[in-house]
N, C-alpha and C positions, 0 to 999 in steps of 0.2 A: 688796149688799155695804154694810153700814154704815160710815161713815166719819166721822173726827174733824177739830175747827178748833183751830188756835193761837190763832186771833184772837176767841174767844169773850169777848163782853164781861161775861157771869156768871160765869165761870170762867176766871183767866188761866193755868191748865195744862192747858186743855182742847185736844186736837188735833182737826182735822178733815181730813176726805179726802171726796172727791166722785166717784162711779162714774159715767159717761156711757156709754151702749151707742153703739158704733160699728158693730158689725153682729153678728147672733148672739150668741154668748157673748163676744166681745171688747169690752173696754171701755177708756177712757181714764181713769185715775184721777188727779186732781189733788190733789197733797198739798202746802200750802205753795206754793212757786214750782215745783215739779216735776210732771212727767206722766210716769205709769208707764202701760203697757200691759199689760192682765192679760187672760188667756183661759184657756180649758180645752184639755187635750191632745186630738189628734185622736182619740183613741179614745174620749173623753166627747163628741165631737161639735163640739169647737170646731177652730179654727185653729191653735192652738199658737203664737200670736204673742207672748206673754209668759209670765211665771209665773202660774200659778193662784193663787187667794187662799189655798189651804191652803199652797202653797210661799211665798207672801208671808210667812204666819205663822211658818213655821221661819225664813225670812229675817229677819224683824224680831228674833226671839229669838237668832238666831246674831251678827247684827250689835250688837244691843244689848249682849249679853253681852261681845263683843270689844271695843266701845269704853268699857263700863264698866271692864274692867280695864287697858284701855290709858290711860285718863284717870288712873287710881290709879296706877299705875306711872309715869306723867309726873312726878306730884306727888312720887313719892319718888326721882326720878332713875333708875330702872331701865330698861334696854333691853328692850323686848319685841318687837323686830324678829324675824319667823318665828312670831309666836303667831297660833294660828287657832284657830276655834270651828267645830265641824261638829254640825249639829242634824239629827236624825232624828226626823221627826213622824209619830205614828198616831193617826189621830183615832179617838174615843171609837166604840165599838159598843154596842148595846145591853146594859147589865148590866155595861160595863167603863169605866174611865177614859180619858181621853184621855191619851195617852205621850208624853214626850218625851226624846230621850236626847241630852244634850250629851255632846261630846267636847272638852275644852280640851286642845289641843296646844301645849305650852308649848315654847319655845324651849331648846335644852339648855344654855346659859350662865347660865340663872337657877338660885339655889340653892334647896336645898328649903324654906327658912323663906320665900323669895319665892313658890315655886309654891304652898304651903300658904294664904298670904294672898290670891294672887290667886283660888285656888278659893273662899274664902269670899266675896271681893268679888263674883265672878261672879254669884252667887246673889243679889246687891242690885240689879242692873238692872233698870229700870222696866218693861220687858216682862215679865222672869220675875217681878217682884211682882203685876203686874196679873193674869197667867195663873195663878198660886197663890192669890190673894185672892177675895173676894167679888165677883161682878159683877152689875151691874145694867142692864138695858135699858129705855129709854123710849123706844117708838116712836109714830109718828103717821104719817098719810097726808097729803100736801098734792097739791092737782093743780097739774100743772106747766103 
């Protein structure tokens, strides 16, 4: 699992995470000051001690979308209590694109104009933009 760094000296916008194997498919992932347990489901040979990497991708998109809308709404003075983002992620199969289905669950007290604006803002979240954009990988091997 490739991971990112907040403290990269060459790029102030870079993120960092480091995955270290605990046992079998269970990994402790350090991101900033946080540690997340990541594992595969039992059906895939894991112990299901945490979300899978695929589930973390869906979680990253859902949480980033929600936070982006909430930050915008806060600047406008809008109450977004009750807002939720539900993401379903289907990994790509040969010849087919990766699919993300986002359901923006808006609180009933928002008016139509607010809902329309928040829907536009949702697509501006950094994770959404990353997944939509061109991605480059630079990989190297180091002996630990």
